[in-house]
All heavy atoms as an XYZ file, in Angstrom:
527
protein
N      49.201    -59.584     28.619
C      48.322    -58.487     28.957
C      46.944    -59.058     29.284
O      46.457    -59.950     28.601
C      48.197    -57.510     27.789
C      47.218    -56.412     28.095
S      46.749    -55.281     26.755
C      48.130    -55.164     25.724
N      46.343    -58.526     30.335
C      44.990    -58.940     30.709
C      44.099    -57.712     30.826
O      44.533    -56.653     31.273
C      44.992    -59.637     32.066
C      45.605    -60.998     32.049
C      45.499    -61.647     33.384
N      46.104    -60.770     34.390
C      46.172    -61.034     35.670
N      45.659    -62.150     36.140
N      46.748    -60.221     36.518
N      42.869    -57.873     30.420
C      41.856    -56.851     30.619
C      41.137    -57.187     31.914
O      40.544    -58.260     32.044
C      40.864    -56.831     29.445
C      39.632    -55.963     29.636
C      40.021    -54.497     29.806
C      38.672    -56.147     28.480
N      41.188    -56.289     32.886
C      40.515    -56.467     34.166
C      39.268    -55.593     34.176
O      39.363    -54.374     34.062
C      41.444    -56.055     35.310
C      42.648    -56.946     35.393
O      42.556    -58.072     35.847
N      43.786    -56.449     34.930
N      38.125    -56.217     34.275
C      36.861    -55.496     34.314
C      36.504    -55.250     35.768
O      36.401    -56.185     36.558
C      35.756    -56.287     33.592
C      36.162    -56.492     32.135
C      34.421    -55.576     33.712
C      35.248    -57.408     31.366
N      36.336    -53.991     36.121
C      36.042    -53.614     37.501
C      34.540    -53.385     37.622
O      33.971    -52.502     36.976
C      36.820    -52.356     37.898
C      38.316    -52.596     37.697
C      36.505    -51.983     39.338
C      39.164    -51.363     37.823
N      33.909    -54.193     38.446
C      32.473    -54.109     38.664
C      32.175    -53.219     39.870
O      33.068    -52.902     40.663
C      31.904    -55.508     38.877
C      32.196    -56.504     37.747
C      31.710    -57.888     38.127
C      31.585    -56.038     36.444
N      30.938    -52.850     40.014
C      30.530    -51.946     41.077
C      30.805    -52.447     42.477
O      30.939    -51.648     43.407
N      30.909    -53.758     42.657
C      31.190    -54.284     43.995
C      32.686    -54.512     44.212
O      33.095    -55.132     45.182
C      30.411    -55.568     44.253
C      30.776    -56.703     43.312
O      31.453    -56.439     42.308
O      30.376    -57.835     43.588
N      33.521    -53.992     43.311
C      34.969    -54.145     43.420
C      35.663    -52.796     43.579
O      36.803    -52.622     43.181
C      35.510    -54.853     42.178
C      34.998    -56.258     42.020
C      35.398    -56.866     40.701
O      35.348    -56.212     39.667
N      35.800    -58.118     40.739
N      34.988    -51.839     44.174
C      35.530    -50.495     44.303
C      36.358    -50.349     45.581
O      36.231    -49.389     46.324
C      34.399    -49.457     44.284
C      33.505    -49.469     43.053
C      32.431    -48.401     43.169
C      34.317    -49.288     41.781
N      37.208    -51.328     45.828
C      38.113    -51.261     46.977
C      39.327    -52.130     46.695
O      39.301    -53.013     45.847
C      37.409    -51.688     48.264
C      36.984    -53.132     48.229
O      37.814    -54.028     48.301
N      35.683    -53.377     48.101
N      40.404    -51.878     47.419
C      41.664    -52.584     47.183
C      41.656    -53.992     47.757
O      42.590    -54.755     47.521
C      42.828    -51.782     47.743
C      42.991    -50.476     47.049
C      42.746    -49.233     47.580
C      43.398    -50.245     45.707
N      42.987    -48.256     46.643
C      43.383    -48.854     45.475
C      43.774    -51.090     44.657
C      43.740    -48.294     44.254
C      44.115    -50.519     43.445
C      44.102    -49.141     43.251
N      40.629    -54.366     48.508
C      40.544    -55.710     49.073
C      39.921    -56.716     48.122
O      39.896    -57.902     48.414
C      39.743    -55.687     50.383
C      40.436    -54.868     51.444
O      41.658    -54.859     51.536
N      39.665    -54.155     52.233
N      39.442    -56.269     46.998
C      38.821    -57.153     46.021
C      39.839    -58.173     45.502
O      41.028    -57.868     45.356
C      38.275    -56.334     44.858
O      37.837    -57.180     43.822
N      39.377    -59.360     45.213
C      40.253    -60.414     44.672
C      40.901    -60.001     43.349
O      41.962    -60.513     42.984
C      39.469    -61.706     44.487
C      38.945    -62.354     45.763
C      38.110    -63.584     45.425
C      40.080    -62.727     46.688
N      40.287    -59.079     42.653
C      40.823    -58.594     41.383
C      42.265    -58.115     41.524
O      43.084    -58.314     40.637
C      39.947    -57.442     40.872
C      40.455    -56.633     39.693
C      40.276    -57.423     38.412
C      39.736    -55.318     39.596
N      42.597    -57.520     42.648
C      43.910    -56.888     42.832
C      44.990    -57.839     43.321
O      46.148    -57.449     43.418
C      43.769    -55.707     43.797
C      42.755    -54.744     43.302
C      41.505    -54.538     43.806
C      42.864    -53.889     42.173
N      40.839    -53.602     43.054
C      41.646    -53.191     42.050
C      43.868    -53.643     41.249
C      41.424    -52.262     41.040
C      43.638    -52.712     40.247
C      42.433    -52.035     40.149
N      44.661    -59.076     43.598
C      45.644    -60.001     44.139
C      46.714    -60.416     43.136
O      47.827    -60.730     43.514
C      44.962    -61.251     44.699
C      44.238    -60.974     45.979
C      43.665    -62.240     46.588
O      43.705    -63.320     45.996
N      43.118    -62.121     47.774
N      46.378    -60.417     41.868
C      47.300    -60.937     40.861
C      47.503    -59.948     39.715
O      47.582    -60.332     38.561
C      46.757    -62.268     40.339
C      47.777    -63.031     39.512
O      48.985    -62.867     39.764
O      47.372    -63.766     38.608
N      47.594    -58.663     40.034
C      47.710    -57.632     39.007
C      49.163    -57.468     38.582
O      50.068    -57.433     39.408
C      47.163    -56.286     39.548
C      47.510    -55.147     38.623
C      45.672    -56.364     39.734
N      49.373    -57.375     37.282
C      50.684    -57.050     36.740
C      50.614    -55.594     36.266
O      50.076    -55.300     35.203
C      51.030    -57.979     35.580
C      52.409    -57.724     35.008
O      53.054    -56.712     35.381
O      52.859    -58.544     34.194
N      51.157    -54.697     37.076
C      51.055    -53.270     36.784
C      51.709    -52.887     35.461
O      51.344    -51.889     34.861
C      51.670    -52.457     37.919
C      50.894    -52.533     39.203
C      51.547    -51.682     40.265
C      50.759    -51.748     41.560
N      51.336    -50.878     42.588
N      52.645    -53.669     35.011
C      53.353    -53.347     33.775
C      52.527    -53.634     32.530
O      52.690    -52.960     31.505
C      54.662    -54.120     33.712
N      51.633    -54.616     32.596
C      50.938    -55.015     31.366
C      49.418    -55.027     31.451
O      48.750    -54.947     30.427
C      51.385    -56.422     30.928
O      51.072    -57.351     31.958
C      52.879    -56.450     30.628
N      48.854    -55.158     32.627
C      47.397    -55.257     32.747
C      46.723    -53.920     32.450
O      47.278    -52.853     32.710
C      46.994    -55.715     34.147
C      47.241    -57.185     34.383
O      47.782    -57.849     33.482
O      46.903    -57.670     35.471
N      45.526    -54.008     31.894
C      44.708    -52.824     31.678
C      43.389    -53.016     32.409
O      42.987    -54.134     32.727
C      44.493    -52.531     30.174
C      43.862    -53.721     29.468
C      45.800    -52.156     29.508
C      43.525    -53.450     28.012
N      42.711    -51.897     32.675
C      41.498    -51.931     33.488
C      40.377    -51.218     32.767
O      40.595    -50.245     32.054
C      41.767    -51.262     34.839
C      42.894    -51.909     35.573
C      44.187    -51.476     35.402
C      42.651    -52.988     36.406
C      45.231    -52.102     36.048
C      43.689    -53.613     37.055
C      44.985    -53.164     36.876
N      39.178    -51.743     32.983
C      37.999    -51.161     32.356
C      36.873    -51.088     33.372
O      36.587    -52.064     34.071
C      37.581    -52.008     31.159
C      36.413    -51.456     30.396
C      36.424    -50.398     29.544
C      35.076    -51.934     30.415
N      35.168    -50.196     29.028
C      34.322    -51.131     29.564
C      34.448    -52.970     31.096
C      32.976    -51.323     29.359
C      33.096    -53.158     30.890
C      32.368    -52.345     30.020
N      36.266    -49.920     33.463
C      35.118    -49.701     34.340
C      34.124    -48.868     33.530
O      34.518    -47.934     32.840
C      35.569    -48.914     35.580
C      34.480    -48.635     36.573
S      35.003    -47.531     37.928
C      36.435    -48.315     38.573
N      32.859    -49.221     33.596
C      31.857    -48.500     32.824
C      30.718    -48.042     33.711
O      30.336    -48.724     34.660
C      31.304    -49.387     31.717
N      30.209    -46.873     33.398
C      28.998    -46.383     34.047
C      27.827    -46.827     33.167
O      27.618    -46.295     32.093
C      29.036    -44.864     34.171
C      30.129    -44.376     35.075
C      30.214    -42.867     35.141
O      29.354    -42.183     34.542
O      31.136    -42.362     35.788
N      27.110    -47.819     33.631
C      26.041    -48.418     32.846
C      24.696    -47.897     33.347
O      24.363    -48.060     34.529
C      26.099    -49.956     32.949
C      25.013    -50.599     32.123
C      27.471    -50.454     32.524
N      23.937    -47.287     32.475
C      22.655    -46.709     32.871
C      21.731    -47.757     33.486
O      21.024    -47.484     34.461
C      21.981    -46.048     31.673
N      21.746    -48.949     32.959
C      20.878    -50.023     33.443
C      21.149    -50.346     34.914
O      20.257    -50.769     35.638
C      21.055    -51.280     32.583
C      20.053    -52.358     32.850
C      18.628    -51.968     32.448
O      18.411    -51.068     31.661
N      17.659    -52.658     33.004
N      22.377    -50.110     35.369
C      22.737    -50.410     36.763
C      21.956    -49.546     37.746
O      21.763    -49.931     38.897
C      24.229    -50.223     36.977
N      21.498    -48.391     37.313
C      20.714    -47.543     38.203
C      19.216    -47.811     38.080
O      18.422    -47.207     38.779
C      21.002    -46.067     37.945
O      20.594    -45.708     36.651
N      18.847    -48.720     37.204
C      17.437    -49.053     37.030
C      17.075    -50.405     37.629
O      15.945    -50.639     38.018
C      17.080    -49.034     35.544
C      17.319    -47.715     34.816
C      17.060    -47.875     33.326
C      16.446    -46.614     35.403
N      18.029    -51.312     37.670
C      17.796    -52.664     38.189
C      18.834    -52.999     39.236
O      20.004    -53.137     38.903
C      17.865    -53.689     37.062
C      16.828    -53.524     35.994
C      15.428    -53.771     36.514
O      15.224    -54.580     37.409
N      14.464    -53.064     35.963
N      18.563    -53.115     40.504
C      17.262    -52.894     41.108
C      16.924    -51.411     41.108
O      17.805    -50.573     40.931
C      17.440    -53.406     42.540
C      18.878    -53.229     42.818
C      19.570    -53.442     41.491
N      15.677    -51.128     41.338
C      15.211    -49.741     41.317
C      16.061    -48.898     42.261
O      16.434    -49.328     43.342
C      13.747    -49.681     41.724
N      16.379    -47.691     41.824
C      17.255    -46.819     42.594
C      16.706    -45.403     42.573
O      15.932    -45.041     41.692
C      18.656    -46.844     41.976
O      19.532    -46.018     42.680
N      17.132    -44.616     43.560
C      16.743    -43.210     43.509
C      17.943    -42.384     43.051
O      19.062    -42.882     42.960
C      16.205    -42.737     44.865
C      17.242    -42.795     45.964
O      18.403    -42.470     45.752
N      16.826    -43.210     47.148
N      17.713    -41.119     42.762
C      18.775    -40.279     42.204
C      19.950    -40.138     43.154
O      21.099    -40.147     42.720
C      18.222    -38.905     41.844
C      17.317    -38.914     40.637
C      16.821    -37.535     40.310
C      15.846    -37.576     39.171
N      15.328    -36.248     38.836
N      19.690    -40.009     44.445
C      20.777    -39.844     45.410
C      21.703    -41.058     45.410
O      22.928    -40.921     45.414
C      20.237    -39.613     46.820
C      19.569    -38.268     46.959
O      19.857    -37.351     46.201
N      18.677    -38.150     47.929
N      21.123    -42.241     45.420
C      21.932    -43.468     45.418
C      22.757    -43.555     44.145
O      23.938    -43.905     44.173
C      21.041    -44.704     45.542
C      21.833    -46.001     45.558
C      20.892    -47.221     45.492
N      21.621    -48.454     45.420
C      22.161    -48.976     44.323
N      22.038    -48.340     43.161
N      22.810    -50.108     44.356
N      22.162    -43.234     43.023
C      22.863    -43.288     41.748
C      24.034    -42.311     41.728
O      25.140    -42.662     41.309
C      21.903    -42.998     40.580
O      20.861    -43.980     40.595
C      22.616    -43.021     39.245
N      23.823    -41.096     42.206
C      24.890    -40.090     42.237
C      26.039    -40.550     43.136
O      27.211    -40.440     42.771
C      24.343    -38.722     42.708
C      25.464    -37.758     43.041
C      23.434    -38.136     41.644
N      25.719    -41.090     44.300
C      26.755    -41.563     45.218
C      27.532    -42.715     44.594
O      28.761    -42.775     44.681
C      26.136    -41.954     46.577
C      25.659    -40.700     47.283
C      27.120    -42.725     47.437
C      24.804    -40.957     48.506
N      26.839    -43.629     43.968
C      27.491    -44.773     43.337
C      28.422    -44.330     42.209
O      29.572    -44.769     42.120
C      26.441    -45.759     42.831
C      27.017    -47.007     42.251
C      27.626    -47.945     43.063
C      26.968    -47.245     40.894
C      28.169    -49.106     42.539
C      27.507    -48.396     40.350
C      28.105    -49.330     41.183
N      27.953    -43.443     41.345
C      28.783    -42.960     40.246
C      29.983    -42.177     40.775
O      31.093    -42.284     40.241
C      27.963    -42.102     39.282
C      26.884    -42.848     38.499
C      26.069    -41.873     37.662
C      27.478    -43.939     37.634
N      29.778    -41.418     41.826
C      30.879    -40.680     42.441
C      31.928    -41.641     42.988
O      33.140    -41.431     42.807
C      30.345    -39.785     43.554
O      31.403    -39.137     44.217
N      31.485    -42.698     43.641
C      32.418    -43.701     44.170
C      33.220    -44.334     43.035
O      34.441    -44.532     43.157
C      31.660    -44.770     44.950
N      32.571    -44.639     41.937
C      33.268    -45.230     40.791
C      34.327    -44.273     40.252
O      35.462    -44.673     39.989
C      32.275    -45.581     39.679
C      31.381    -46.749     39.988
S      30.215    -47.092     38.653
C      31.305    -47.671     37.378
N      33.977    -43.008     40.111
C      34.911    -42.033     39.551
C      36.093    -41.787     40.484
O      37.232    -41.664     40.030
C      34.179    -40.735     39.243
C      33.195    -40.914     38.091
C      32.355    -39.700     37.843
N      31.356    -39.992     36.805
C      30.513    -39.098     36.356
N      30.512    -37.865     36.835
N      29.648    -39.431     35.430
N      35.830    -41.718     41.783
C      36.920    -41.531     42.737
C      37.860    -42.741     42.747
O      39.083    -42.584     42.799
C      36.363    -41.268     44.139
C      35.907    -39.868     44.339
N      34.641    -39.460     44.002
C      36.543    -38.790     44.829
C      34.516    -38.173     44.277
N      35.670    -37.741     44.770
N      37.294    -43.940     42.695
C      38.143    -45.121     42.686
C      38.942    -45.214     41.391
O      40.110    -45.615     41.394
C      37.329    -46.390     42.911
C      38.179    -47.571     43.244
C      38.941    -47.615     44.400
C      38.228    -48.669     42.391
C      39.750    -48.704     44.685
C      39.024    -49.759     42.670
C      39.796    -49.783     43.827
N      38.350    -44.812     40.286
C      39.069    -44.793     39.002
C      40.296    -43.877     39.098
O      41.377    -44.211     38.603
C      38.157    -44.352     37.875
N      40.142    -42.745     39.763
C      41.284    -41.837     39.942
C      42.360    -42.461     40.819
O      43.548    -42.308     40.571
C      40.824    -40.507     40.539
C      40.076    -39.647     39.538
C      39.683    -38.319     40.145
C      38.907    -37.503     39.128
N      38.515    -36.203     39.662
N      41.940    -43.193     41.854
C      42.911    -43.893     42.699
C      43.690    -44.924     41.882
O      44.901    -45.071     42.056
C      42.198    -44.610     43.856
C      41.806    -43.739     44.992
C      41.268    -44.548     46.154
O      41.869    -45.604     46.495
O      40.247    -44.155     46.719
N      42.983    -45.638     41.027
C      43.632    -46.652     40.188
C      44.668    -45.994     39.282
O      45.785    -46.473     39.144
C      42.596    -47.435     39.359
C      41.684    -48.242     40.267
C      43.289    -48.325     38.331
C      40.465    -48.808     39.574
N      44.296    -44.886     38.659
C      45.215    -44.193     37.756
C      46.492    -43.780     38.485
O      47.577    -43.837     37.914
C      44.545    -42.962     37.150
C      43.488    -43.292     36.132
C      42.745    -42.059     35.642
O      42.886    -40.970     36.249
O      42.008    -42.177     34.660
N      46.377    -43.376     39.735
C      47.547    -42.937     40.503
C      48.452    -44.096     40.901
O      49.661    -43.937     40.999
C      47.099    -42.200     41.766
C      46.493    -40.860     41.526
C      46.059    -40.232     42.833
C      45.334    -38.926     42.612
N      44.834    -38.384     43.878
N      47.878    -45.253     41.151
C      48.664    -46.320     41.743
C      49.043    -47.452     40.786
O      49.902    -48.253     41.094
C      47.941    -46.916     42.943
O      46.708    -47.449     42.556
N      48.415    -47.532     39.651
C      48.717    -48.641     38.735
C      49.496    -48.171     37.559
O      49.915    -47.259     37.226
C      47.431    -49.329     38.247
C      47.737    -50.391     37.241
C      46.683    -49.907     39.423
C-alpha cells in the first residue's frame, strides 16, 4: 500500500503520480491548505477557482480509482 499525496499542480491525469498507481491498494490524500492561498499572495477569486478545481478532481479520482 502506498500513500499518494496529490499536490495542487497534479490536478490532471497526465501527472507522473498516475503512471504507477495500484488501484487495488494505493490510497490518496489531498488537502486544502489555507497557507496555499497566502503564499504567493492570492485574491479570493483565484482561491475559489483553485479549491473548486481540487474538489472536482477529487470527485474524478473517487469515480475512477
